[in-house]
MDAnalysis code that builds the backbone (N, CA, C; Angstrom):
import MDAnalysis as mda
import numpy as np

u = mda.Universe.empty(285, n_residues=95, atom_resindex=np.repeat(np.arange(95), 3), trajectory=True)
u.add_TopologyAttr("name", ["N", "CA", "C"] * 95)
u.add_TopologyAttr("resid", np.arange(1, 96))
u.add_TopologyAttr("resname", ["GLY", "ILE", "LEU", "SER", "THR", "ALA", "MET", "ALA", "CYS", "GLN", "HIS", "SER", "ALA", "PHE", "ILE", "VAL", "ALA", "ASN", "SER", "LEU", "ALA", "ASP", "LYS", "THR", "ARG", "LEU", "ARG", "TRP", "ARG", "TRP", "VAL", "THR", "ASN", "GLN", "SER", "ILE", "SER", "LEU", "SER", "ALA", "ILE", "LEU", "CYS", "LEU", "VAL", "LEU", "GLY", "VAL", "CYS", "GLY", "TYR", "LEU", "GLY", "PHE", "LEU", "GLY", "THR", "THR", "GLN", "GLY", "ASP", "VAL", "LEU", "ASN", "ASN", "PHE", "PRO", "LEU", "ASP", "SER", "THR", "ALA", "ALA", "ASP", "ALA", "ALA", "ARG", "VAL", "LEU", "LEU", "ALA", "PHE", "THR", "MET", "PHE", "PHE", "THR", "TYR", "PRO", "MET", "GLU", "SER", "PHE", "VAL", "ALA"])
u.atoms.positions = np.array([
    [0.809, -1.187, 0.000],
    [0.000, 0.000, 0.000],
    [0.859, 1.261, 0.000],
    [1.885, 1.282, 0.810],
    [2.711, 2.481, 0.923],
    [3.481, 2.724, -0.370],
    [4.005, 1.664, -0.974],
    [4.762, 1.849, -2.209],
    [3.879, 2.328, -3.351],
    [2.662, 1.803, -3.438],
    [1.776, 2.259, -4.520],
    [1.371, 3.710, -4.309],
    [1.171, 4.120, -3.076],
    [0.839, 5.512, -2.802],
    [2.024, 6.413, -3.082],
    [3.230, 5.954, -2.737],
    [4.431, 6.755, -2.989],
    [4.638, 6.980, -4.477],
    [4.357, 5.974, -5.291],
    [4.509, 6.133, -6.734],
    [3.451, 7.060, -7.312],
    [2.246, 7.031, -6.776],
    [1.152, 7.853, -7.304],
    [1.289, 9.313, -6.899],
    [1.898, 9.588, -5.761],
    [1.951, 10.969, -5.286],
    [2.856, 11.844, -6.144],
    [3.829, 11.259, -6.820],
    [4.705, 12.065, -7.674],
    [3.916, 12.700, -8.807],
    [2.981, 11.968, -9.365],
    [2.178, 12.497, -10.458],
    [1.143, 13.489, -9.954],
    [0.670, 13.272, -8.759],
    [-0.300, 14.205, -8.184],
    [0.330, 15.557, -7.883],
    [1.629, 15.578, -7.671],
    [2.310, 16.839, -7.368],
    [2.149, 17.840, -8.501],
    [2.204, 17.376, -9.748],
    [2.030, 18.285, -10.882],
    [0.608, 18.822, -10.942],
    [-0.357, 17.973, -10.640],
    [-1.759, 18.396, -10.656],
    [-1.995, 19.453, -9.583],
    [-1.445, 19.222, -8.395],
    [-1.609, 20.181, -7.305],
    [-0.885, 21.482, -7.627],
    [0.327, 21.385, -8.146],
    [1.095, 22.594, -8.467],
    [0.382, 23.439, -9.520],
    [-0.202, 22.793, -10.501],
    [-0.907, 23.537, -11.555],
    [-2.240, 24.111, -11.088],
    [-2.773, 23.579, -9.992],
    [-4.055, 24.084, -9.502],
    [-3.907, 25.259, -8.534],
    [-2.678, 25.604, -8.160],
    [-2.460, 26.727, -7.254],
    [-2.814, 28.049, -7.937],
    [-3.489, 28.914, -7.212],
    [-3.808, 30.239, -7.755],
    [-2.541, 31.092, -7.838],
    [-1.706, 30.998, -6.818],
    [-0.448, 31.739, -6.753],
    [0.686, 30.743, -6.999],
    [1.146, 30.612, -8.243],
    [2.117, 29.588, -8.617],
    [3.548, 30.099, -8.455],
    [3.944, 30.269, -7.205],
    [5.320, 30.687, -6.913],
    [6.012, 29.582, -6.121],
    [7.336, 29.661, -6.080],
    [8.091, 28.672, -5.302],
    [7.742, 28.755, -3.817],
    [7.546, 29.963, -3.339],
    [7.211, 30.152, -1.929],
    [5.879, 29.478, -1.595],
    [4.895, 29.684, -2.477],
    [3.577, 29.061, -2.248],
    [3.691, 27.545, -2.319],
    [4.429, 26.996, -3.287],
    [4.611, 25.551, -3.416],
    [5.325, 24.987, -2.182],
    [6.321, 25.702, -1.680],
    [7.016, 25.259, -0.470],
    [6.056, 25.204, 0.706],
    [5.186, 26.207, 0.832],
    [4.230, 26.239, 1.937],
    [3.253, 25.059, 1.830],
    [2.741, 24.818, 0.623],
    [1.780, 23.719, 0.428],
    [2.426, 22.370, 0.723],
    [3.628, 22.146, 0.217],
    [4.275, 20.855, 0.457],
    [4.662, 20.679, 1.922],
    [5.136, 21.735, 2.560],
    [5.470, 21.632, 3.980],
    [4.242, 21.324, 4.824],
    [3.131, 21.983, 4.526],
    [1.907, 21.746, 5.291],
    [1.386, 20.321, 5.079],
    [1.412, 19.853, 3.844],
    [0.886, 18.515, 3.568],
    [1.776, 17.428, 4.158],
    [3.084, 17.589, 4.082],
    [3.984, 16.597, 4.669],
    [3.889, 16.627, 6.191],
    [3.749, 17.812, 6.772],
    [3.592, 17.910, 8.233],
    [2.309, 17.245, 8.691],
    [1.216, 17.496, 7.988],
    [-0.053, 16.863, 8.347],
    [0.035, 15.351, 8.216],
    [0.653, 14.867, 7.153],
    [0.816, 13.421, 6.967],
    [1.663, 12.812, 8.077],
    [2.734, 13.488, 8.453],
    [3.603, 12.980, 9.521],
    [2.859, 12.935, 10.854],
    [2.087, 13.962, 11.147],
    [1.326, 13.992, 12.401],
    [0.292, 12.870, 12.423],
    [-0.433, 12.687, 11.313],
    [-1.434, 11.623, 11.258],
    [-0.793, 10.240, 11.386],
    [0.346, 10.032, 10.725],
    [1.052, 8.752, 10.854],
    [1.509, 8.515, 12.288],
    [2.016, 9.551, 12.922],
    [2.467, 9.434, 14.308],
    [1.305, 9.099, 15.234],
    [0.193, 9.806, 15.097],
    [-0.976, 9.556, 15.950],
    [-1.501, 8.134, 15.744],
    [-1.648, 7.715, 14.484],
    [-2.150, 6.372, 14.209],
    [-1.180, 5.299, 14.679],
    [0.115, 5.534, 14.492],
    [1.107, 4.566, 14.937],
    [1.136, 4.414, 16.448],
    [1.101, 5.530, 17.159],
    [1.114, 5.481, 18.632],
    [-0.161, 4.824, 19.153],
    [-1.303, 5.190, 18.584],
    [-2.569, 4.571, 19.021],
    [-2.585, 3.077, 18.725],
    [-2.085, 2.686, 17.553],
    [-2.011, 1.264, 17.217],
    [-1.101, 0.514, 18.164],
    [0.035, 1.100, 18.502],
    [0.954, 0.444, 19.428],
    [0.372, 0.364, 20.832],
    [-0.216, 1.464, 21.290],
    [-0.785, 1.459, 22.650],
    [-1.968, 0.494, 22.767],
    [-2.632, 0.249, 21.665],
    [-3.756, -0.692, 21.698],
    [-3.326, -2.127, 21.897],
    [-2.111, -2.488, 21.441],
    [-1.673, -3.882, 21.510],
    [-0.336, -4.063, 22.218],
    [0.342, -2.960, 22.532],
    [1.626, -2.941, 23.247],
    [2.647, -3.906, 22.669],
    [3.178, -4.810, 23.467],
    [4.272, -5.681, 23.045],
    [3.909, -6.685, 21.973],
    [2.632, -6.944, 21.765],
    [2.227, -7.928, 20.758],
    [1.860, -7.290, 19.424],
    [2.222, -6.001, 19.260],
    [1.888, -5.295, 18.028],
    [2.637, -5.898, 16.853],
    [1.889, -6.225, 15.799],
    [2.489, -6.747, 14.566],
    [2.738, -5.596, 13.606],
    [3.504, -5.846, 12.565],
    [3.839, -4.814, 11.597],
    [2.621, -4.218, 10.929],
    [1.650, -5.036, 10.597],
    [0.383, -4.570, 10.034],
    [-0.627, -4.562, 11.174],
    [-1.053, -3.392, 11.571],
    [-1.934, -3.262, 12.737],
    [-3.222, -4.060, 12.554],
    [-3.692, -4.188, 11.331],
    [-4.925, -4.946, 11.102],
    [-4.766, -6.430, 11.421],
    [-3.534, -6.938, 11.399],
    [-3.296, -8.342, 11.764],
    [-3.435, -8.588, 13.258],
    [-3.481, -7.538, 14.065],
    [-3.632, -7.691, 15.508],
    [-5.066, -8.025, 15.906],
    [-6.002, -7.696, 15.046],
    [-7.410, -7.932, 15.362],
    [-7.783, -9.380, 15.061],
    [-8.814, -9.893, 15.741],
    [-9.277, -11.254, 15.450],
    [-9.784, -11.357, 14.006],
    [-9.728, -12.563, 13.455],
    [-10.146, -12.769, 12.075],
    [-11.627, -12.485, 11.856],
    [-12.443, -12.611, 12.901],
    [-13.882, -12.378, 12.754],
    [-14.301, -10.963, 13.165],
    [-13.338, -10.045, 13.223],
    [-13.627, -8.666, 13.609],
    [-14.239, -7.903, 12.436],
    [-15.449, -7.417, 12.640],
    [-16.143, -6.660, 11.597],
    [-15.432, -5.337, 11.315],
    [-14.948, -4.682, 12.357],
    [-14.254, -3.399, 12.181],
    [-12.965, -3.581, 11.375],
    [-12.209, -4.630, 11.664],
    [-10.975, -4.883, 10.925],
    [-11.280, -5.246, 9.470],
    [-12.342, -6.018, 9.266],
    [-12.740, -6.353, 7.891],
    [-13.156, -5.104, 7.120],
    [-13.874, -4.207, 7.765],
    [-14.285, -2.953, 7.126],
    [-13.052, -2.107, 6.782],
    [-12.077, -2.073, 7.675],
    [-10.845, -1.319, 7.414],
    [-10.079, -1.934, 6.237],
    [-10.052, -3.257, 6.154],
    [-9.379, -3.926, 5.030],
    [-10.074, -3.607, 3.713],
    [-11.400, -3.600, 3.728],
    [-12.165, -3.279, 2.514],
    [-11.893, -1.833, 2.094],
    [-11.895, -0.917, 3.048],
    [-11.617, 0.487, 2.725],
    [-10.199, 0.674, 2.208],
    [-9.250, -0.046, 2.767],
    [-7.870, 0.029, 2.291],
    [-7.772, -0.486, 0.859],
    [-8.414, -1.598, 0.578],
    [-8.422, -2.136, -0.784],
    [-9.112, -1.168, -1.740],
    [-10.182, -0.546, -1.277],
    [-10.927, 0.417, -2.091],
    [-10.046, 1.597, -2.484],
    [-9.312, 2.145, -1.529],
    [-8.444, 3.283, -1.837],
    [-7.282, 2.882, -2.739],
    [-6.733, 1.683, -2.528],
    [-5.638, 1.233, -3.387],
    [-6.140, 0.972, -4.807],
    [-7.356, 0.451, -4.935],
    [-7.927, 0.178, -6.251],
    [-8.094, 1.463, -7.057],
    [-8.492, 2.540, -6.393],
    [-8.718, 3.791, -7.100],
    [-7.476, 4.675, -7.174],
    [-6.356, 4.224, -6.615],
    [-5.108, 4.963, -6.748],
    [-4.542, 4.796, -8.151],
    [-4.649, 3.616, -8.701],
    [-4.054, 3.351, -10.011],
    [-4.670, 4.162, -11.149],
    [-5.980, 4.408, -11.194],
    [-6.497, 5.263, -12.275],
    [-5.936, 6.683, -12.251],
    [-5.455, 7.132, -11.103],
    [-4.843, 8.458, -11.030],
    [-3.631, 8.563, -11.950],
    [-3.007, 7.438, -12.254],
    [-1.853, 7.435, -13.143],
    [-2.242, 7.873, -14.562],
    [-3.517, 7.784, -14.893],
    [-3.989, 8.195, -16.225],
    [-4.081, 9.701, -16.358],
    [-4.070, 10.413, -15.244],
    [-4.234, 11.868, -15.262],
    [-2.915, 12.590, -15.008],
    [-1.840, 12.039, -15.492],
    [-0.533, 12.654, -15.296],
    [-0.489, 13.983, -16.037],
    [-0.014, 14.990, -15.352],
    [0.024, 16.343, -15.963],
    [1.114, 16.444, -16.998],
])
């Protein structure tokens, strides 16, 4: 999931850059800094919450920590697959 998102975000950068009203380097730096900061904060919060939920038995994929019959974990897996499925068509809209 992470590798497919990393590959798709490079192409999205051109779309975002072209959609800016003020297309300057300063504005692009501000947008990228804000988006990377928000992503880092969200990853940190989710990672800490995932670890605190399972402590020493935390597996690399947090969804593997839940029981196999967990409806919430199954819903999260479906949503993850859904987002990954729709990431690939974004490659068709390369700027």
